N, C-alpha and C positions, 0 to 999 in steps of 0.2 A: 504493499500500499504505500510505504514511503517513497519507495523507488518510482511508483506510478505516478504519484503527485509531483515529484522532483522532476520527472521527465516531461509531464504535462505544463509545469511552469516554464521548462525551456523553450517549448515553442511558442511562448508569449512574451517573456521577458528575457532580456540578456543579461542584466545585472552586472557583477563584477566581472563576468565573462567579457564583456565589451572592451573593457580597458586591456586585458591581457590579449584578446583577439586583435586589436588594433594596433598594439605594439608589435606583435609577432608578424603582422599583415606589412607593417612598415619595413621591418627587417627583412622580410621575404621578398618585397618588392626591390630591396637593394637601396632604399632610401635611408637618409641618415636618422638616427635615433636621438640626436643631440637637442631636439625641442620636446620630447615627451612629456617632460616636466611642466611645460607651458600649457596649462589647461585649456586655453582659448584655442591654441593651435591644434592640441591633440583632438578636443572635439570636433574641429573642422576636418580633420582626417579621418575621425570616425565616420562622419556623414558621408565623406567621398567613398566611404566602403559600404555604405547602406545601412548605416547604424543611426537611428534616431533617439536614442535614449541620452538624456542629457546628463547622467550620473557617471557615465562610463570613463572616467579618467584614470590615470595611471597611478596617481597620488604618490605614496613613497615607497612604492615597490623597488627593489634592486633591478637594475637593467638586465640581469641574467634571466629574469622571468619572461623576457621577449622570446627567449630561445625555446622554452617548454612547450609554448602553444603552436609553434610553426608546423607541427605535423597536421594540424587541422586548419591553418591560417588560410589555406587555398581555396577551402570550400566556403559557401554562403555562410554569414555570420549563425543563423539559427541551425542551420544543418550543423556547422561545426560545433556548436555547443552540445547538440544531441550526441553526436560521435564522441567528443570528449567525456560526456557523462557516462555512456555506455562503456568506455575503457576504464573510467575510475570505478564502476561498478564490477567490472572484470577484475580488476586489481584487488578490491576488496574481497571478493570471493577468494581469489588467489590466496590472500593472506590467511582467510579463514581455513581454507583446505590445507595450506601448509604450516598452520599454527604450531601444531606439535613436531611434526617430523622434519620439517624444513627449517622454521624459524626457532624452534624449540622453545614454545612459550610454555612456562610450567603450568600444569593442569592436572585434574583427576579424569580417570575414563568416565565416558558418558557426558562430559561437560561441553563437547563440542556445540550443541544445540543452544546453550546459554550464551557462548561466545557469537554465535550467529544473530542471536537475538538483540544482544547489546551492541552489535555493529550495526544492524539494519533497522530496527525498530527505534530510531533515534531521531529527534529533532535536528541534532548536529549534522547527520547524514543528510537529512532534507534540505538544510540551508546549503550544504555543499553542492549538492545537485541543482538547486534553485539559482545559485550565484555562479556555477560553472567553475569553482574553485579547485585547489590543487591539494587540498590537505589529505586525500586519501593517499596520493603519491607520496606526499610528505610521511605519512604513517608507515607506507612501504619501506622507505628509507630508513626511516627509525628502526624497524624491526630488521632490516639488513645490516645495519650497524650492530644491533643487540646480537644476531647470529655471529658476526665477526668478533664482535667483543667477548661473547662467552665461548665461542667455539675455537679461540687462538687462531683466527684468521684474520691478521693484521691489516692486509691490503683491502680486504672487504669493509671492514670497520672504518678504516682511514678513508676510502672512497666514499663511502655512504655519508659519513659525518661532514666531508669537505663539500660534498654537494649541498647537503642541508643547509650548511653556513652561507654557501655561495647564494642559494636560491632565495632564502628568507632570513638570513643571520640566524637560524634557528638550531638548538642542539648545542651552542658553545658550551653549556654548563656540563656536558658530557666529559668535556676536557678535564674537568676535576676528577673524576673516576679514572682516567688514564695516569693523571698526575699522582693521585692517592697510592694507586698499586705499582706506581713507578715503572710504568710500561714506557720507557723513554723512547724506545724504537718506533712505538706505535704513534707516539705523540709527533715524532719527528716527520714519520710519514704523512700524518693528517696536516701539519703545519705545511709541509712541502706541497702536498696536493692541492691544498687551499690556495698558497701562494701561486702555484702553477696555474689554476683555475681562473684566479682573477687576473693575471698578466694575460692569459689569452683572451679573456672575455674583454679586457681594456683593448687588446690589439685588433678584436673583431669588431667590437660594438664602438670603439673609439673612445678616447680619454674626456672628451667635453661632455658625454653623457654622463660619466661619473662624477664630474665637478658638479654638473647640475643635480645630480642625485644627492649629494651631500649637503648642497644648498637647501633642496627641498626637506631633507631629513631634519636639519637645523631649523628651518622656518615651522616645521611642525612642533618640535620640542619648544621653541621659544615662544610660539603663540599660544600654548596651553590646549592644543586640540587633543592630546592625549589625556592629560589630566582631567578634561570636561567631557570626555567621550560618552561616559555612561556605558561604556562596554564591559564585559565581564573579566576585567584583568586588575591586577593589584593597583598599578598605578592611578587608573580611573576610580576605584574604591576609595583609595586614599584622598584623591582630590575631593570626591564627595564627602568624605568624613571631616575634612577641614573647611568643607564650604567652599571649595574653589570653583569659580564659574568664569569662563572666558569672557564673556560679555560684561561681567560685574567686576572682574579683577583683571584690568589690561596688564598685559606682561610688562615686566616679570612679577608682579604682585603675587605670592603664594607659590609660584614656581619652584623657586629653591628649596622651600619646605617639601613640597611634594615630591622633588626629586631626591632629597635628603632622605625622607621617610621610606621611599622605594628602596633605596640602596640598603638602608638599615633593616628593613623587612627582609630583603633577599639574603643578607648576611645572616641575619637569625634563623631564617629557614633553612640555609645551608647548614649550619652548626647545628640545629636540631636534627637534621637528617643523618648526620654523620658521627655525631659524638657517641660516647658509650659503648661503641661496638666495633668489631673488626671488620672493614669495609670489604676485605678479600675474602671473607668467610661465606661459603656457600651453604644454604640458599639465601643468607641474609643480604648478599650483595645484588640477587636477583629482585628483591622489594626495594632496595635502594636505587637500582637503575630505573625501576618505574617510578618510583617517588620523585626522582630527578626529572623525569620527562613530565610528570604532573606540574612540577614547579616551572619548568621551561614554558609550559603553556600559560600558567597563571601570570607569570611575569613578562610575558610577551605583550610589548605596548600595542594597543589596538587590537588586542585579541578579541574576536567576536565568536559567535556560536559555532561557525564552522570549524574554528580551530580545535572544538571539543570532541569533534569525531576521533582524535587520537586518543581521547581518553578511555575509549572501550577497552583496549587491553589492558592498562593498568588496573581498572574497575574489574575486569575479568581476572586477573592475576590475583587480587584480593579475595574476591568471591569464592574461586576455586580453592583458596586455601582454607577456608573455614569448616569447621566441623558443625554442621548445621543441627544435628540432634541435640547438640549441647547449649545451643543458643538459648537464652531466656528470651521472653516475649518483648521486653523493651529494646533490648539490643537488636532483635530483629525487625521491629519497628523502625529503629534508627537506620539500619541497613536499607530498607526499603525505601525510606525517604532520601537517603544518600543516592540510591540509584535513579530515582525519580529526578531529583535535581540535575543529575548528570545529562540524563537522555530525554525528559519528560517536556512537556509543552506547557508554557505560561502564558495566561492572557496578558494583553496589552497594559503596560503600567497606568495608563489612563483610566482604566476601568475599576481600579482599587479605590475604595472610598476615603483611606486615610493617606495623608501626605506621607508618612513614613514608608508605608508600603509602595508608594509610587516612587519615592526616592531609591529604595533599595532592591526592589523587584528586579530590576537590570542585572544585580549581581547575584541572583539565586544559582546560577550555573557555576559561578566562582566558588560560591560557598559550598557547593556540592565537590568541587575539585579540592578545595580545601580538606574537606572530610576524608577523600580518597588519599590525599597526600599523608594525613595524619595517620589514617589506618595502616597504610603500607609501612611506614616508619615505625610504628608501634609492631607490626609483625615481623619487621626485620630484627627489632630488638628481642623480641621473643625467641626467635629462631637463633640469634647468636648466643643467647644465654643458654639454649638447649633445653 
């Protein structure tokens, strides 16, 4: 049903896909990407490709994203989105089918259906398909990194992590695992591949587009777009908690405090994740790996609902570790709530009668992620203590 509605939406609206498609089309046509961060120019280009949606800008995406969608950029926009979504669903099914044998995701016998439900019966998956996003591909790369990390395949882990960083600056927290385990050779391979990929992309796409990309990133940071976005990520939550509003607090008012609080929260979360246990102990390190994945999502600036499709695996790892027959009623109820916060549907904030609910409803998905993170860290400590 989720896939059906996501595909149906794809035939009516391009959403985020419009920006990705336009950038790839520009690249495919051999034109310069140097102006893709000029919104007016970019929208004119979109119109020339038959796109009429006025929200399809490239925003702060790294220039390397323009390469990802080139396989479908030769098609008509709506056809391209449907093909992209079909490929995304195929990748998701591949992750599910290879979850234990190929990727080595820890689980119990008979839990395959649970993983399929968490992956497919979720609003984050719907949002990925509606928006033509690439976070199912990102999940595949994360699991490829996990396979290399746990299977002593350094080139697989280094290549996967380098691609994640180059595409969306995602997964850099995993470098902590490599450092803590003193896998210096793995670290060197990852840095080398990331550097080589960056140099190659600058050579292919041009240095000018990267200069404008950095300028656009700085503009987003200094303008307060992140802190006042109301998206399910830690920077936006902290901006809400201190009462930051972009229109009411002209930059830099409040921004240094939001940035400082975000860094303090991240440092505290990392310390909580890794203290009082041996990170190289198995299976404790498995839980810590997925706890770090959850943190990576939570602290991603401008993380939206579609990011949370990657939370299906960490949630599954925790649920499959439970001894359900020993759970008390209230804990079972709490776990059910956690699951719903991660994959469930929420009404629009405007429909709630109280202002507090309207303010914090956008962060319900984030609260679910925090619950999964804490659960994984506590599970890791239990395993480490034997």
